N, C-alpha and C positions, 0 to 999 in steps of 0.2 A: 504493500500499500504505499502510495505517495502523499505528502502533505505539503500544501503551500507554506512555506516557512514565514512568510509574511503576514498571513491571514489565519493560519492554522486550520484552515478548511481542507478536508480531504479530496483528493482528485477523484472524481465519480467513476470514470472508465477504470482505472486502476483497482478501486475499492470493489467494484463489481466483478472484475476478473479474480481478485484475491478471494472473494466469497465463493467462487465457483471452484476454486482449488482446494478450498478448506475441507478437512475431513477426508481428504484422499492421500493414501501413502503412494507417493510417486517415486519412480526409480531416478537415480542421478541424471539420466537422459531426459526423462519427462520433466524434471524440474527446470532442466536447461530451456526446454521448450516453454515452460511456463514463465520463466525469467524473461525470455524474448517477447512474450506476448505481453507482460506488464509494461516493458520498455516501449512497446508500440502499441498501446492499449487503443487508441483511437484508430489506428490503421488496420490492426490485424482481423476485423470481421470482413475484410474485403481482400484478404491474402488467400491465394490458393494453397493447397497443402505442400506443393512443391516450393512456392515462395516462402512459406513459413518454414519448411525444413532448411532452406537455404539461409534463412535469417538466424536460425538456431544453430546451423552447422551440424545437422543431423540427417538421417535418411527421411525420405518421403514414407516409409512403412511405420517409422517411429512416430510420426505425427498422427497416423491413423491409430496406432496402438494407444497413443496418449489420449486421443479423443474417446476411444472405448474404455479407458481406465476411468474417464470422467463419467461414464454412464451413458455415452451417446453411441448411435449405430455406427457412425463413422464420422470423419472430418466434415462432410457437407452438413450433418446435422447439428455438429458443434458450431459450425460458422453461422448457420441459420439462427441459432440460439443467440450467439454474440451479436449479430445484428438487431436482435430485439432488445438486448439488456444493455449495450454500449452504444452512446450517442454517435451519430454519422459525422459530427464535425470534426476535422481533424485537430489535434493539440496544437496549441500556440507555440511558436518556436520559442525554445529556451524555458519551458514551463512544463509542469506535469511529470509523467513518468520517464519521458524522455531525457529530462534534466538530472536524473539520478541513475548512478551506475549500479551493478547488482549488489555491491556492498552496502550502499546507501539504502537500498530498497529492503534488504535484509534488517538493517536497523530500523527503518520506519515501520516495518511489520512488527518487530518486537515491541515497538512503542505503542502500537495499536493493541498488541496482546496486554500490554500493563494497563491500558486505558479500560480494556474489557475487564481485567481482574479488579480494578478499582469500582468498577459498576457492580460487579458481584458482591464485593465487600461493603456496598452500602447497607447490606443486611448482613450485620456482623454475627448473628446468633449461630450459623454453622460452625464458624470458627471458634467461637467462645464455647460452644458445646465440645468441640473437638479438644480444646485446651483443658477443659475440666476432666475429660476422659483420659486423656494422657497424663495429667498430673497426679490422677489417682492411682495410676499403675505403678507399682514398686516390685520388680524392676520394670523399665520400659524398654522393650526391644524395638529397634529401628531397622527397616529392612529396605534395602536398595541394591539391585544387581545391575550390572552392565552399565547402560547410559546413566542409570539413576543412582549410581553407587556414589558419585560425588554429593549428589543433593542429600543422600542419608548420612554420609560422612560430615558434611557441613552442619547439618542439624544436631546431630549427635554430639559433635564436638562443642558447640555453644549450650545445649541442653545440659550437657554434664556439668556445667559450671552452676547450674541452679537445682538440678534433679538429682537426687541422691543415688541412682542406679540406672544408668542408662547402658543398654547393650546393643552395639552396632552389628548388624548382619549384612554385610557387604560382599560375602563370598558365598557362592553357591556350593553345591555338592552334597553328598549324602550326611554331612554332619549338621546341615541347617535345621532339620527337623529335630535332631537331638538338642540343639541349642535352644528351639522353642520349648521343648518339654522341659529344659533345665529352668527356662524363665517362669513357665507356668508353676513349676513345683516351688519356686522362689517367692511366689505370690504375685507374678504379672497377672493383670486384668485386660490390658489392651497392647496393640501393636500399632505402631505407625509405619506405613509403607509409602515409598516414593516410587512411582511407575511411570517410565517414560517410554516412548516408542523407540525401536521396535520392542514390543513387549515379550520378554522371555517366557516361555511356557512355566519354566521353574517359578516364576514369581506368582503365577496364577495358581499353580499346585500348592506353593507354600501358604498362601492365604487361604486356600480351602482347608489346608492342614491345621492352620492357626485357629480359624473359627471351629473347627471340630474339637479343638482343644479347650475351647471355651473362652478364647480371646475375643474381645471386641476390636474390629479392624478399621482403623482410620487410614484413608489414602489420599495422597495427593497425586493426582493423575492428570494427563494432558486433556481428558475429555470425559464428560459424564458417561460416554459411551463406550470407554476403553474396556478391553478384555477383562480387567481386574474388577469392574463395577459389580458383577455379580457376586463377588466374594467380599465386598466391602460393606461394612455397616453404615460408614459415613464417608462420602467421597467429596473431595474438595477440588474442583476443576481449575486448571490453569494452562492456558494454551501454550504449545510450542512454536518456535518459528521454523518454517520449512523452506526459507528462501535461500539457502546455502546447501553444500553438499551433504552436511551433516547438521542434524536439527540443533537448534539454540533453545536455552531453557531459562531464559531471564524471569519469567513470569511463576514457573514453579519455584524457583529459587527465593523469589521474594515472597511467595505464599508460605513457603517454610520459615522465613524470618517472621512474618505475621503470626504464623501458628506458634512460634517460640514466644511471642510477646503474650499471646493468650495463655500459654503455659506458665509463663512468669505470673500472671495475674492470678492464677489459682494455686500458686505455691507461696504460702504465707512467709516462708523465710527466704524466698528468692533474692531479695535485695540484701539482706545479711550475707548470704553465700556470695554474692558478687563483690561486696566490699571485703570480705575475708580474702577472696581470691586476688582483688587488686593490692592487698596489704602484703600478701605471700609473694606476689610478682615482684613488688617493689623491694621487698627483703631480699630476694634472691637475684635481683637485677636482671630479671627475665627479658624485658624489653628495652629496646634503645630508644631513648627519648628524643 
């Protein structure tokens, strides 16, 4: 999505194209086609499949497969749809999507993801509920595998400063169910999961196991329709960016920090623990000022 920097108004053709791509898991070649379409949003409804292929630097059959991946019978059906939803007027020179390179477009898309997250947080009750559930669990297992491992690690790192027993589950394998069993024996009542595409089957299976073990599952995922949804008691969605070869997860990371805030709100000794950590860090010379 592109935004007019001076007015803050979103560019309508690019916005409509972005909405068309959302929710589809595209291959790197298909993403390249999507990037090219966004850059030429006003012109693309009038390009042939051969012309679009040349623009994107891919083969013509790749364009056809791209259209089918979006749910159309072929490229002609996709082009008819684009003519209906994208204005016919060409974009003004030096403005709109054509003025942004693919890296800038990825940033603008992430900004839009953050705006959408802000809209969802207008109702703080789901996050507050999640904070209460997680604060009450002693210990608190935090799960994140593959692409989501860094999200789980970041949450667990900060949560350990205020929560007495946080257990990071960021490596899969046969031991993961053993670690869930150990957490349940120690008194755990909930599990927090970070789930990002592509969703590993092991995460889905682990959540199913955790619920069977009696844990309440809170999940931060890229969509309310993610494969992990059916094994989650409370799912908090935050979209990922798909504008680059690898997904970007600014919104899920920020939602994790918001969830940390809610966790702190339900831990009465959170502030005292933070102050104690700061005192210990100063005494040890832990950080360079």
